[in-house]
VODO-298728 format. One record per residue (C-alpha): x negated, y, z; residue in one letter. Coordinates in steps of 0.25 Angstrom, whole numbers. Each point is the difference from the previous one (the first is absolute). Layout:
REM VODO-298728
X = X; Y = Y; Z = Z; res = A
...
This chain:
REM VODO-298728
X = -431; Y = 90; Z = -46; res = X
X = 9; Y = -1; Z = 13; res = X
X = 6; Y = 12; Z = 6; res = X
X = -2; Y = -6; Z = 15; res = X
X = -9; Y = 7; Z = 7; res = X
X = -12; Y = -9; Z = 5; res = X
X = -8; Y = 1; Z = 12; res = X
X = -17; Y = 0; Z = 0; res = X
X = 1; Y = -14; Z = -1; res = X
X = 8; Y = -2; Z = -11; res = X
X = 12; Y = -5; Z = 7; res = X
X = 14; Y = 6; Z = -5; res = X
X = 3; Y = 11; Z = 14; res = X
X = 9; Y = -3; Z = 10; res = X
X = 14; Y = 9; Z = -1; res = X
X = 3; Y = 10; Z = 10; res = X
X = 8; Y = -6; Z = 12; res = X
X = 9; Y = 13; Z = -3; res = X
X = 3; Y = -4; Z = -13; res = X
X = 2; Y = -16; Z = 5; res = X
X = 15; Y = -3; Z = 0; res = X
X = -2; Y = -11; Z = 8; res = X
X = -8; Y = 8; Z = 11; res = X
X = 9; Y = 13; Z = -1; res = X
X = 11; Y = -11; Z = 4; res = X
X = -6; Y = -6; Z = 10; res = X
X = -1; Y = 14; Z = 6; res = X
X = 15; Y = 4; Z = -2; res = X
X = 3; Y = -12; Z = 8; res = X
X = -9; Y = 1; Z = 10; res = X
X = 4; Y = 16; Z = 2; res = X
X = 16; Y = -5; Z = 0; res = X
X = -2; Y = -10; Z = 11; res = X
X = -9; Y = 11; Z = 10; res = X
X = 12; Y = 10; Z = -4; res = X
X = 10; Y = -11; Z = 4; res = X
X = -7; Y = -6; Z = 12; res = X
X = -1; Y = 15; Z = 5; res = X
X = 15; Y = 5; Z = -3; res = X
X = 4; Y = -14; Z = 7; res = X
X = -9; Y = 4; Z = 11; res = X
X = 6; Y = 15; Z = 2; res = X
X = 14; Y = -6; Z = 0; res = X
X = -2; Y = -9; Z = 12; res = X
X = -7; Y = 10; Z = 8; res = X
X = 9; Y = 10; Z = -2; res = X
X = 13; Y = -11; Z = 2; res = X
X = -8; Y = -2; Z = 14; res = X
X = -3; Y = 13; Z = 4; res = X
X = 15; Y = 4; Z = -2; res = X
X = 6; Y = -12; Z = 7; res = X
X = -9; Y = 3; Z = 12; res = X
X = 4; Y = 15; Z = 0; res = X
X = 14; Y = -4; Z = 1; res = X
X = -1; Y = -11; Z = 11; res = X
X = 3; Y = -10; Z = -10; res = X
X = -8; Y = -13; Z = 2; res = X
X = -1; Y = -9; Z = -12; res = X
X = -2; Y = -15; Z = 0; res = X
X = 9; Y = -12; Z = -1; res = X
X = 3; Y = -1; Z = 14; res = X
X = 15; Y = 7; Z = 1; res = X
X = 5; Y = -14; Z = -8; res = X
X = -1; Y = -6; Z = 12; res = X
X = 8; Y = 10; Z = 7; res = X
X = 17; Y = -2; Z = 3; res = X
X = 8; Y = 5; Z = -10; res = X
X = 12; Y = 5; Z = 5; res = X
X = 8; Y = 0; Z = -10; res = X
X = 10; Y = -10; Z = -6; res = X
X = 4; Y = -4; Z = -16; res = X
X = 12; Y = -3; Z = -8; res = X
X = -5; Y = -12; Z = -7; res = X
X = -12; Y = -9; Z = 2; res = X
X = -4; Y = -13; Z = -3; res = X
X = -9; Y = -4; Z = 10; res = X
X = 5; Y = 3; Z = 16; res = X
X = -3; Y = 13; Z = 3; res = X
X = 4; Y = 10; Z = 11; res = X
X = -2; Y = 13; Z = 6; res = X
X = -11; Y = -8; Z = 11; res = X
X = -9; Y = -2; Z = -14; res = X
X = -10; Y = 5; Z = -3; res = X
X = -4; Y = 10; Z = -11; res = X
X = -6; Y = -11; Z = -9; res = X
X = 11; Y = -8; Z = 1; res = X
X = 8; Y = 13; Z = -3; res = X
X = -9; Y = 1; Z = -14; res = X
X = 1; Y = -16; Z = -2; res = X
X = 16; Y = 2; Z = 0; res = X
X = -1; Y = 10; Z = -9; res = X
X = -9; Y = -7; Z = -9; res = X
X = 8; Y = -11; Z = -1; res = X
X = 12; Y = 7; Z = -5; res = X
X = -6; Y = 8; Z = -10; res = X
X = -5; Y = -15; Z = -4; res = X
X = 15; Y = -5; Z = 0; res = X
X = 5; Y = 11; Z = -8; res = X
X = -11; Y = 0; Z = -11; res = X
X = 2; Y = -14; Z = -3; res = X
X = 15; Y = 0; Z = 1; res = X
X = 0; Y = 14; Z = -10; res = X
X = -10; Y = -7; Z = -9; res = X
X = 8; Y = -13; Z = -1; res = X
X = 14; Y = 7; Z = -3; res = X
X = -8; Y = 10; Z = -9; res = X
X = -5; Y = -12; Z = -9; res = X
X = 14; Y = -5; Z = -1; res = X
X = 7; Y = 12; Z = -3; res = X
X = -11; Y = 6; Z = -8; res = X
X = 0; Y = -12; Z = -11; res = X
X = 14; Y = -2; Z = -1; res = X
X = 1; Y = 15; Z = -3; res = X
X = -11; Y = -2; Z = -10; res = X
X = 5; Y = -12; Z = -6; res = X
X = 13; Y = 9; Z = -2; res = X
X = -5; Y = 13; Z = -7; res = X
X = -3; Y = -10; Z = -11; res = X
X = 14; Y = -6; Z = -1; res = X
X = 6; Y = 2; Z = -13; res = X
X = 12; Y = 2; Z = 7; res = X
X = 2; Y = 15; Z = 0; res = X
X = 7; Y = 1; Z = 14; res = X
X = -11; Y = -7; Z = 7; res = X
X = -10; Y = 7; Z = -8; res = X
X = 5; Y = 14; Z = 5; res = X
X = 4; Y = -5; Z = 12; res = X
X = -15; Y = -5; Z = 3; res = X
X = -6; Y = 13; Z = -5; res = X
X = 10; Y = 11; Z = 8; res = X
X = -6; Y = -9; Z = 12; res = X
X = -15; Y = 2; Z = -2; res = X
X = 2; Y = 15; Z = -6; res = X
X = 9; Y = 3; Z = 13; res = X
X = -9; Y = -7; Z = 11; res = X
X = -15; Y = 2; Z = -3; res = X
X = 5; Y = 16; Z = -4; res = X
X = 5; Y = 2; Z = 16; res = X
X = -11; Y = 1; Z = 10; res = X
X = -1; Y = -11; Z = 10; res = X
X = 1; Y = 7; Z = 12; res = X
X = 15; Y = 4; Z = -4; res = X
X = 3; Y = -15; Z = -5; res = X
X = -4; Y = -3; Z = 13; res = X
X = 9; Y = 10; Z = 8; res = X
X = 11; Y = -3; Z = -10; res = X
X = 0; Y = -13; Z = 5; res = X
X = -2; Y = 1; Z = 15; res = X
X = 9; Y = 14; Z = 2; res = X
X = 12; Y = -3; Z = -11; res = X
X = 1; Y = -13; Z = -3; res = X
X = -3; Y = -7; Z = 14; res = X
X = 6; Y = 11; Z = 7; res = X
X = 14; Y = -3; Z = -6; res = X
X = 2; Y = -14; Z = 3; res = X
X = 7; Y = -3; Z = 12; res = X
X = -3; Y = 4; Z = 15; res = X
X = -6; Y = -8; Z = 11; res = X
X = 14; Y = -5; Z = 4; res = X
X = 4; Y = -4; Z = -14; res = X
X = -7; Y = -10; Z = -10; res = X
X = 1; Y = -4; Z = -15; res = X
X = -1; Y = -15; Z = -1; res = X
X = -3; Y = -11; Z = -11; res = X
X = 3; Y = -14; Z = 3; res = X
X = 1; Y = 4; Z = 15; res = X
X = -14; Y = -4; Z = 0; res = X
X = -6; Y = 13; Z = -5; res = X
X = 3; Y = 14; Z = 7; res = X
X = -3; Y = 15; Z = -2; res = X
X = 3; Y = 14; Z = 6; res = X
X = -8; Y = 11; Z = 4; res = X
X = -8; Y = -7; Z = 9; res = X
X = -6; Y = -10; Z = -11; res = X
X = 2; Y = -13; Z = -7; res = X
X = 3; Y = -11; Z = 9; res = X
X = -3; Y = -14; Z = -2; res = X
X = -2; Y = -14; Z = 5; res = X
X = -14; Y = -1; Z = 10; res = X
X = -6; Y = -14; Z = -2; res = X
X = -3; Y = -6; Z = 14; res = X
X = -12; Y = -8; Z = -1; res = X
X = 0; Y = -13; Z = 10; res = X
X = -9; Y = -13; Z = 2; res = X
X = -5; Y = -5; Z = -12; res = X
X = 3; Y = 11; Z = -9; res = X
X = -15; Y = 4; Z = -3; res = X
X = 0; Y = -14; Z = -10; res = X
X = 10; Y = 8; Z = -6; res = X
X = -9; Y = 11; Z = -4; res = X
X = -12; Y = -11; Z = -2; res = X
X = 8; Y = -6; Z = -9; res = X
X = 4; Y = 14; Z = -8; res = X
X = -16; Y = 2; Z = -2; res = X
X = 0; Y = -15; Z = -5; res = X
X = 10; Y = 2; Z = -9; res = X
X = -7; Y = 13; Z = -7; res = X
X = -13; Y = -5; Z = -1; res = X
X = 6; Y = -13; Z = -6; res = X
X = 7; Y = 8; Z = -10; res = X
X = -12; Y = 8; Z = -3; res = X
X = -8; Y = -13; Z = -4; res = X
X = 13; Y = -5; Z = -8; res = X
X = -1; Y = 13; Z = -8; res = X
X = -14; Y = -2; Z = -3; res = X
X = 0; Y = -15; Z = -2; res = X
X = 12; Y = 3; Z = -11; res = X
X = -7; Y = 11; Z = -6; res = X
X = -13; Y = -8; Z = -4; res = X
X = 11; Y = -12; Z = -4; res = X
X = 4; Y = 9; Z = -10; res = X
X = -12; Y = 5; Z = -5; res = X
X = -7; Y = -13; Z = -2; res = X
X = 13; Y = -8; Z = -5; res = X
X = 11; Y = 12; Z = -4; res = X
X = 10; Y = -8; Z = 10; res = X
X = 7; Y = 11; Z = 9; res = X
X = 5; Y = -3; Z = 11; res = X
X = 9; Y = 6; Z = 10; res = X
X = -12; Y = 4; Z = 11; res = X
X = 12; Y = 14; Z = 4; res = X
X = 11; Y = -8; Z = 3; res = X
X = -9; Y = -10; Z = 7; res = X
X = -7; Y = 9; Z = 7; res = X
X = 13; Y = 6; Z = 6; res = X
X = 5; Y = -12; Z = 5; res = X
X = -13; Y = -2; Z = 8; res = X
X = 1; Y = 14; Z = 5; res = X
X = 15; Y = -1; Z = 4; res = X
X = 2; Y = -15; Z = 2; res = X
X = -11; Y = -5; Z = 9; res = X
X = 1; Y = 9; Z = 11; res = X
X = 15; Y = -3; Z = 0; res = X
X = -3; Y = -16; Z = 1; res = X
X = -10; Y = 3; Z = 11; res = X
X = 11; Y = 10; Z = 6; res = X
X = 9; Y = -11; Z = 1; res = X
X = -11; Y = -10; Z = 4; res = X
X = -2; Y = 7; Z = 12; res = X
X = 13; Y = 1; Z = 5; res = X
X = 4; Y = 13; Z = -6; res = X
X = -10; Y = 9; Z = 11; res = X
X = 5; Y = 14; Z = -6; res = X
X = 15; Y = 7; Z = 2; res = X
X = 5; Y = 12; Z = -3; res = X
X = 4; Y = 11; Z = 9; res = X
X = 11; Y = 7; Z = -7; res = X
X = 3; Y = 14; Z = 5; res = X
X = 10; Y = 4; Z = 9; res = X
X = 10; Y = 11; Z = -2; res = X
X = 9; Y = 4; Z = 11; res = X
X = 13; Y = 7; Z = -4; res = X
X = 8; Y = 1; Z = 14; res = X
X = -5; Y = 7; Z = 12; res = X
X = -6; Y = 11; Z = 5; res = X
X = -2; Y = 12; Z = -12; res = X
X = -17; Y = -1; Z = 3; res = X
X = 0; Y = -14; Z = 1; res = X
X = 7; Y = -2; Z = -13; res = X
X = -10; Y = -4; Z = -14; res = X
X = -11; Y = -11; Z = -1; res = X
X = -5; Y = -6; Z = 13; res = X
X = -15; Y = 4; Z = 2; res = X
X = -10; Y = -10; Z = -3; res = X
X = 10; Y = -8; Z = -6; res = X
X = -4; Y = -5; Z = -14; res = X
X = -9; Y = 7; Z = -11; res = X
X = 0; Y = 17; Z = -1; res = X
X = -7; Y = 4; Z = -13; res = X
X = 0; Y = 16; Z = 5; res = X
X = 5; Y = 9; Z = -12; res = X
X = -13; Y = 7; Z = 0; res = X
X = -5; Y = -13; Z = -7; res = X
X = 12; Y = -1; Z = -8; res = X
X = -1; Y = 14; Z = -5; res = X
X = -15; Y = 1; Z = -2; res = X
X = 0; Y = -14; Z = -7; res = X
X = 11; Y = 3; Z = -10; res = X
X = -7; Y = 13; Z = -4; res = X
X = -15; Y = -6; Z = -2; res = X
X = 7; Y = -12; Z = -8; res = X
X = 10; Y = 8; Z = -8; res = X
X = -10; Y = 11; Z = -1; res = X
X = -13; Y = -8; Z = -6; res = X
X = 10; Y = -10; Z = -8; res = X
X = 2; Y = 11; Z = -10; res = X
X = -15; Y = 1; Z = -3; res = X
X = -2; Y = -14; Z = -1; res = X
X = 11; Y = -1; Z = -8; res = X
X = -7; Y = 9; Z = -10; res = X
X = -12; Y = -9; Z = 1; res = X
X = 7; Y = -13; Z = -3; res = X
X = 7; Y = 7; Z = -13; res = X
X = -14; Y = 5; Z = -5; res = X
X = -6; Y = -16; Z = 4; res = X
X = 11; Y = -4; Z = -9; res = X
X = -3; Y = 7; Z = -10; res = X
X = -13; Y = -3; Z = 0; res = X
X = 1; Y = -13; Z = -5; res = X
X = 2; Y = -2; Z = -15; res = X
X = 13; Y = -2; Z = -6; res = X
X = -5; Y = -12; Z = -7; res = X
X = -1; Y = -8; Z = 13; res = X
X = 16; Y = 2; Z = 1; res = X
X = 2; Y = -4; Z = -14; res = X
X = -8; Y = -11; Z = 2; res = X
X = 7; Y = -6; Z = 11; res = X
X = 14; Y = 2; Z = -5; res = X
X = -8; Y = -8; Z = -13; res = X
X = -1; Y = -13; Z = 11; res = X
X = 13; Y = 1; Z = 5; res = X
X = 0; Y = 8; Z = 14; res = X
X = 12; Y = 8; Z = 1; res = X
X = -3; Y = 15; Z = 6; res = X
X = -1; Y = -3; Z = 15; res = X
X = -10; Y = -10; Z = -2; res = X
X = -9; Y = 8; Z = -9; res = X
X = -1; Y = 12; Z = 8; res = X
X = -2; Y = -9; Z = 14; res = X
X = -10; Y = -9; Z = -7; res = X
X = -7; Y = 8; Z = -12; res = X
X = 1; Y = 14; Z = 2; res = X
X = -1; Y = 2; Z = 14; res = X
X = -11; Y = -8; Z = 4; res = X
X = -9; Y = 10; Z = -13; res = X
X = 6; Y = 11; Z = 7; res = X
X = -6; Y = -2; Z = 12; res = X
X = -12; Y = 3; Z = -5; res = X
X = 5; Y = 15; Z = -2; res = X
X = 9; Y = 1; Z = 13; res = X
X = -11; Y = -5; Z = 11; res = X
X = -10; Y = 11; Z = 1; res = X
X = 12; Y = 11; Z = -1; res = X
X = 8; Y = -8; Z = 10; res = X
X = -11; Y = 0; Z = 10; res = X
X = 1; Y = 15; Z = 1; res = X
X = 14; Y = -1; Z = 2; res = X
X = -3; Y = -9; Z = 12; res = X
X = -10; Y = 8; Z = 5; res = X
X = 9; Y = 13; Z = 0; res = X
X = 11; Y = -7; Z = 5; res = X
X = -8; Y = -5; Z = 12; res = X
X = -6; Y = 16; Z = 3; res = X
X = 15; Y = 6; Z = -2; res = X
X = 3; Y = -9; Z = 11; res = X
X = -7; Y = 11; Z = 9; res = X
X = 13; Y = 9; Z = -2; res = X
X = 8; Y = -9; Z = 10; res = X
X = -5; Y = 10; Z = 9; res = X
X = 10; Y = 9; Z = -5; res = X
X = 12; Y = -8; Z = 5; res = X
X = -8; Y = -5; Z = 11; res = X
X = -2; Y = -14; Z = -4; res = X
X = -10; Y = -6; Z = 9; res = X
X = -12; Y = -2; Z = -10; res = X
X = -14; Y = 2; Z = 2; res = X
X = 1; Y = 14; Z = -4; res = X
X = 14; Y = 3; Z = 10; res = X
X = -8; Y = -8; Z = 13; res = X
X = -14; Y = 6; Z = -2; res = X
X = 6; Y = 13; Z = -1; res = X
X = 6; Y = -2; Z = 14; res = X
X = -12; Y = -5; Z = 4; res = X
X = -9; Y = 13; Z = -5; res = X
X = 9; Y = 9; Z = 7; res = X
X = -1; Y = -7; Z = 14; res = X
X = -15; Y = -2; Z = 0; res = X
X = -4; Y = 10; Z = -9; res = X
X = -11; Y = -10; Z = -9; res = X
X = 2; Y = 5; Z = -12; res = X
X = -14; Y = -5; Z = -6; res = X
X = 3; Y = -12; Z = 4; res = X
X = 15; Y = -2; Z = -4; res = X
X = -2; Y = 5; Z = -15; res = X
X = -13; Y = -9; Z = -1; res = X
X = 10; Y = -12; Z = 5; res = X
X = 10; Y = 6; Z = -11; res = X
X = -11; Y = 2; Z = -11; res = X
X = -5; Y = -14; Z = 3; res = X
X = 12; Y = -8; Z = 0; res = X
X = 6; Y = 7; Z = -14; res = X
X = -13; Y = -3; Z = -7; res = X
X = -2; Y = -14; Z = 4; res = X
X = 16; Y = -3; Z = -4; res = X
X = -4; Y = 6; Z = -12; res = X
X = -12; Y = -8; Z = -2; res = X
X = 5; Y = -13; Z = 3; res = X
X = 13; Y = 2; Z = -8; res = X
X = -9; Y = 4; Z = -13; res = X
X = -10; Y = -11; Z = 3; res = X
X = 11; Y = -10; Z = 0; res = X
X = 7; Y = 7; Z = -12; res = X
X = -14; Y = -1; Z = -10; res = X
X = 1; Y = -15; Z = 4; res = X
X = 12; Y = -2; Z = -7; res = X
X = -4; Y = 7; Z = -10; res = X
X = -11; Y = -7; Z = -3; res = X
X = 9; Y = -14; Z = 2; res = X
X = 9; Y = 8; Z = -10; res = X
X = -10; Y = 3; Z = -11; res = X
X = 0; Y = -8; Z = -12; res = X
X = -10; Y = -10; Z = -2; res = X
X = -6; Y = -1; Z = -14; res = X
X = -2; Y = -15; Z = -2; res = X
């Protein structure tokens, strides 16, 4: 005899809506949506009322007004007469530059230290261990201050210099490098570089498929390097060498106020960029080193023994057998370190490097448009993080093992 209640027609009675999990779930979701919409409405209306009470106009019209302040680094044309929007764009490009260079150096240093942590040489192993434990336990801001105020403030003054090969010069004003001057036809060298990169990618893809099908390797790495470098070089000579170098000019004689490097001659890498890049790279590399070490140790030791049985030495075994398998473990946490480095670059404001936060802070102080500026910061860093994550997830899928 069934215990389920039946209605007068003999059909099973429906459960109460209060006891229906699906109905309760829909109800709670509706309540949450209404609460969030109400909270958002209250925040927006209160913000608008507070801005009106303080006579602060909201909107984006201020971006077209004259900025009235300069900067010591700009990747695009910028002056005091440029707009606030241009100033924010300059800061955005500077953020991209320091993040990109920092990620590159942090990755290289991190992989070297991570492999050194597993070295059989006791001295190399201990040095790598000390590096990791020392660097990652000192706050990043203190390391930025160390490189900027302790290291870069102890180098020669503006009227002196340290030189390397009489081409690279360093003093307290920054690192002076030869500046490329683009002449007529130089754009074809750039096109050749892009074509070389695309060709190298296609060759690597073809070589991988060829090896999977026939088992025969192809020197795709060396071929790719040849395409990337030789094709632009050949184009450079064919076009009549349209790119020249403008070397920095250092004045050693004459009035003391005119001694030093001439302005706007050569390329100058400002000390703020050097300090920030060094601190971000070295600090993040200490975490990447541990990620690399863990990834290598996650690969079965039998893979190394099998490679040695085939006659491979330690170097090729690490490069061709261990690292490709370890990347499956390395890439996910490596992505987090790339995101951290990009976001940590906002500490540049502590040493007046003109990144997005620093330039935006100046704009905020002059205009009072706090909501808009903070909104721009949030959108930019969120976008950079999402783009980085998307690329690294794509790369992770490419590196994943595919079962046959």
